[in-house]
Residue frames as a rotation matrix with the C-alpha (Angstrom) as fourth column:
MET 1
-0.375 0.227 -0.899 44.10
0.851 0.468 -0.237 -19.68
0.367 -0.854 -0.369 -4.52
LEU 2
-0.812 0.007 -0.583 43.90
0.345 -0.800 -0.491 -16.04
-0.470 -0.600 0.648 -3.49
SER 3
-0.847 0.501 -0.175 41.52
-0.473 -0.562 0.679 -15.13
0.242 0.658 0.713 -6.30
THR 4
-0.319 0.765 -0.560 39.09
0.312 0.642 0.700 -17.87
0.895 0.049 -0.443 -5.26
LEU 5
-0.481 0.092 -0.872 39.18
0.870 -0.074 -0.487 -16.53
-0.109 -0.993 -0.045 -1.71
ILE 6
-0.917 0.113 -0.384 38.37
-0.114 -0.993 -0.018 -13.04
-0.383 0.028 0.923 -2.94
LEU 7
-0.640 0.717 -0.276 35.53
-0.336 0.062 0.940 -14.38
0.691 0.694 0.201 -5.08
GLN 8
-0.308 0.511 -0.803 34.18
0.730 0.667 0.145 -16.31
0.610 -0.542 -0.578 -2.10
ASN 9
-0.688 0.003 -0.726 34.27
0.582 -0.595 -0.554 -13.17
-0.434 -0.803 0.408 0.05
LYS 10
-0.895 0.382 -0.232 32.42
-0.447 -0.759 0.474 -11.20
0.005 0.527 0.850 -2.62
ALA 11
-0.429 0.756 -0.495 29.79
0.052 0.568 0.822 -13.94
0.902 0.326 -0.283 -2.81
ASP 12
-0.380 0.244 -0.892 29.41
0.907 0.286 -0.308 -13.92
0.180 -0.927 -0.330 0.98
LEU 13
-0.875 0.034 -0.482 29.06
0.122 -0.950 -0.288 -10.14
-0.468 -0.311 0.827 1.02
PHE 14
-0.756 0.615 -0.225 26.43
-0.466 -0.265 0.844 -10.34
0.459 0.743 0.487 -1.69
ASN 15
-0.287 0.647 -0.707 24.50
0.468 0.738 0.485 -13.03
0.836 -0.191 -0.515 0.22
ASN 16
-0.562 0.023 -0.827 24.69
0.808 -0.198 -0.555 -11.07
-0.177 -0.980 0.093 3.47
SER 17
-0.919 0.234 -0.318 23.40
-0.255 -0.966 0.027 -7.86
-0.301 0.106 0.948 1.89
ALA 18
-0.542 0.760 -0.357 20.57
-0.267 0.247 0.932 -9.84
0.796 0.601 0.069 0.29
LYS 19
-0.297 0.401 -0.867 19.67
0.804 0.595 0.000 -11.32
0.515 -0.697 -0.499 3.69
ILE 20
-0.772 -0.040 -0.634 19.79
0.465 -0.716 -0.521 -7.89
-0.433 -0.697 0.571 5.34
GLU 21
-0.854 0.488 -0.178 17.53
-0.490 -0.643 0.588 -6.48
0.173 0.590 0.789 2.64
ASN 22
-0.363 0.724 -0.586 15.13
0.165 0.669 0.724 -9.37
0.917 0.166 -0.362 3.15
VAL 23
-0.413 0.141 -0.900 15.06
0.905 0.177 -0.387 -8.86
0.105 -0.974 -0.201 6.93
SER 24
-0.890 0.073 -0.450 14.51
0.057 -0.962 -0.268 -5.12
-0.452 -0.264 0.852 6.63
GLY 25
-0.692 0.684 -0.230 11.70
-0.421 -0.124 0.898 -5.82
0.586 0.719 0.374 4.18
MET 26
-0.245 0.582 -0.775 10.11
0.598 0.720 0.352 -8.21
0.763 -0.377 -0.524 6.67
ILE 27
-0.627 -0.040 -0.778 10.47
0.719 -0.415 -0.558 -5.65
-0.301 -0.909 0.289 9.49
GLN 28
-0.942 0.284 -0.180 8.89
-0.331 -0.877 0.347 -2.99
-0.059 0.386 0.921 7.27
GLN 29
-0.429 0.806 -0.409 5.97
-0.102 0.406 0.908 -5.32
0.898 0.431 -0.092 6.55
PHE 30
-0.327 0.232 -0.916 5.62
0.860 0.475 -0.187 -6.15
0.391 -0.849 -0.355 10.25
LEU 31
-0.822 -0.032 -0.569 5.54
0.343 -0.825 -0.448 -2.47
-0.456 -0.564 0.689 11.23
THR 32
-0.806 0.572 -0.153 2.99
-0.481 -0.483 0.731 -1.75
0.344 0.663 0.665 8.50
ASN 33
-0.279 0.713 -0.644 0.79
0.334 0.700 0.631 -4.56
0.900 -0.039 -0.433 9.80
ILE 34
-0.443 0.056 -0.895 1.02
0.893 -0.058 -0.446 -3.29
-0.077 -0.997 -0.024 13.39
GLY 35
-0.956 0.042 -0.290 0.30
-0.048 -0.999 0.014 0.24
-0.289 0.028 0.957 12.21
SER 36
-0.599 0.779 -0.185 -2.84
-0.374 -0.068 0.925 -0.84
0.708 0.623 0.332 10.37
ILE 37
-0.214 0.497 -0.841 -4.03
0.735 0.649 0.197 -2.87
0.644 -0.576 -0.504 13.38
HIS 38
-0.636 -0.072 -0.768 -3.57
0.657 -0.572 -0.491 0.16
-0.405 -0.817 0.411 15.65
GLY 39
-0.952 0.271 -0.143 -5.24
-0.306 -0.819 0.485 2.37
0.014 0.506 0.863 13.08
ASN 40
-0.410 0.837 -0.361 -8.26
0.018 0.403 0.915 0.08
0.912 0.369 -0.181 12.95
ARG 41
-0.171 0.321 -0.931 -8.60
0.913 0.407 -0.027 -0.14
0.370 -0.855 -0.363 16.73
MET 42
-0.845 -0.200 -0.496 -8.23
0.415 -0.831 -0.371 3.59
-0.338 -0.519 0.785 17.37
PRO 43
0.230 0.970 -0.081 -11.43
0.737 -0.228 -0.636 5.62
-0.636 0.087 -0.767 17.27
ARG 44
-0.290 -0.271 0.918 -11.60
0.874 -0.467 0.139 7.92
0.391 0.842 0.372 14.28
SER 45
-0.311 0.135 -0.941 -11.52
0.640 -0.703 -0.312 11.53
-0.703 -0.699 0.132 15.35
């Protein structure tokens, strides 16, 4: 019983870290997109 609980917790931790990585990747992409939009709109000096 206890070992299955521990395994479940490990699986949950793994899933959560995967989700966090995915979200941070999406945020990174979003910031890159915003940065390129700003870069295109700003006059080149």
